[in-house]
Steps between C-alpha positions, in 0.01 A plus 500: 500500500813547293567875467704631210498854645655396833760280336585758236568771757736270688672403180545846354666633816768230474525476121826676435695277739332178385531501124693178491244327721212540254146571608466249781286731714227459244496120511177346618686231694627760744150617591352372825148590382264256332535445128295747293187373327635596162843547351591652164574259219842590358586358156858463377661302220816291485631682190390724211226405255329233709153657480483681835274782383276256312471292817415814701222581253355152549540521879314831517227371271445197722520703821244752373250216465558412865536853636268703276491811720862612483830367373826679570805488274840664507848461356720628785817536294477556125736561212350567156258785550236708321329836576150498658278750678456472877161634613612527862813698417334685214798463271683268265725239658689198370413143594614153402346397167346183648303715744314671215420162345353359823314814605341568162415141411324432830364855540661547842414870511475490879879460512714809451802470275732656759437205736516233232856583397676675791865445398652502152859418407569695180837541335750654742300415814740228613801732486309775682405253772858384555616863496254570782273725295197274561429451873420140592244608761312709245496218246370240744251744649340542158452126465355449848267802478376393157434146619313622809276722286412215266465238773265715707252540213501148355402147596811342352823648359724358228851642461695438182875485537761593242683191375640246746515535878841668494417775249535839669768387745743766379266767643408287803146442374502147361174313458582282799572803721189688390283192556649478850428868565129475425453153646430339164493134403697417187371320191786393273452466124741278307527370145423135428752221547635307795871535579564856384159609620556370853855639511364849433223453753760394759693826460186711539367289786832544684478878465145493636622296796776751564238773539252277683247521217256212482470343154126440454544292188649451155352531152680329211443674169542416128502125551506280190160337458659155471683559832207647693413204723865411553589854605202522733585171670874546545490869596228433757720238665818707472338800671388286794853530647424870558140438602401723209207405273476515123228757431481442128659361184433704185529326161696692240296689241729623221245761389588715801857524375410608148559867412225708345538777242497763778792320670699503176421865441644582842814282505595589142419867546304441183224675311169325439408602146164325491299247699432701815205281602728195500760642741420224751515209259763252623758307299713196578868594505636165365277538194632843399607482136777713349426540130810458282339310211345609172156658490353183348637281778386752763142495366496119508626514858240762590220277369617175660636599843287567805299814437619665821869527407730797550720579199810718487651651187756764412384849401648452152267207431210707373384200295442306824304787657282538189454123479393490865239771439382332179449166675304667777269672249462181294397302805258770607329481158472122477419444868605185684741488793574836663830669415678536836861548391707807587807650333798677656704707255860541618727784400770716654410866531678727251609193301212270416161655558158446348438725203221756535316340208505155661397638838204677337389170345525328838307769685212474251418172674429702816425253782452188293836321512787547752826627350774631727820684413811413706794747483752215539670242283314172450757323718467746788120500470493120527739514795284753688185293446660174612648661813172656601290355784140626476356656815136558584377857470164665558447576130515135395174410674452175310828352614447617860153343520618174342801482731282540810257231383786261429678550835208537736364147472831343607549692829376376838367824651350338807835350595670836441253681725535242775877533486492881527237534772251672268154395616194513277191671640303177452751315720472761776124467505 
């Protein structure tokens, strides 16, 4: 059987003289032993913001139904990180933020954080690596040891890459190289389309070929509903030239790209004055309304537009803030449709801030209606919101659950398992 320990020892002894050759000693194709029964599923994207983490959530959810005893997950190389407590080490460590989302949502307490996120690339790491302050052997050892620990204790292992297959190349730990090291089969995630989509897949497929990594399949994400069947048909045929199957086509669901109040609070470095219980209410970015009209016109707008609309106004427009509160209280008295609007008050610190009297009036509402203060100009606030791409996080449970339900039904898990040598217990028996 394929032995990572034997291959790793051979590789590490030659590493310093073979940096330009990559990690070929870890490639499965060089092994004379029989293929292993199972291989890790390694997920990478073709670019940023294609839904890689969301796809991983759906993949783990589907795999847990088929392997209920134990599912392994790790993100070998991470970037954005958060502090957590490692029970094994008995101290606080830092791990990639996606690791906390996966572990906590699926209650994977049997996995230790230190193995789930063995290598992080924080600010300054790249320079330290090139300067020789970070030993390559040590870095790769962490990844291999972490994978072995997770693989030994689980029926199937899913590894989430960081970005596209080439990310991490500067520190000689790209997704393609790491997948080669641990004998993983790659699943590529790409955004919907045909020409551009396939071009990006070609680049990533070529890098996998360079490192002798088998591409188990492709998942096309965020496909326009009207183009679903067309995309499925043409991409299936286009991938046949590589002998790679299409594992799934996910229709776009704009809701997953809508920011919630908690997102706005974070990206604006804002202060939620009231409406705490609505922190995870989502709003459509194109429908954000900047209020520059009279109070009368604003109230007409407030009563005729979609109830769930996000309004922005300048801190000097106290009439708009009071009108917003008055309309909320009026609608609460008369009943009818729920009041789901939210207000962002924009003002530059030390220049245009909310008066203490107005803030007191807002806070009287307690948790009833969401009002957020942004310490930026209205223009900059709008710019920050429009540039923002919402990401899933463990606190926004509603969006995580809905995302999994949406994705899971479009993925062919049986085909994925057959392509990666992962055998169900029922098939063995």
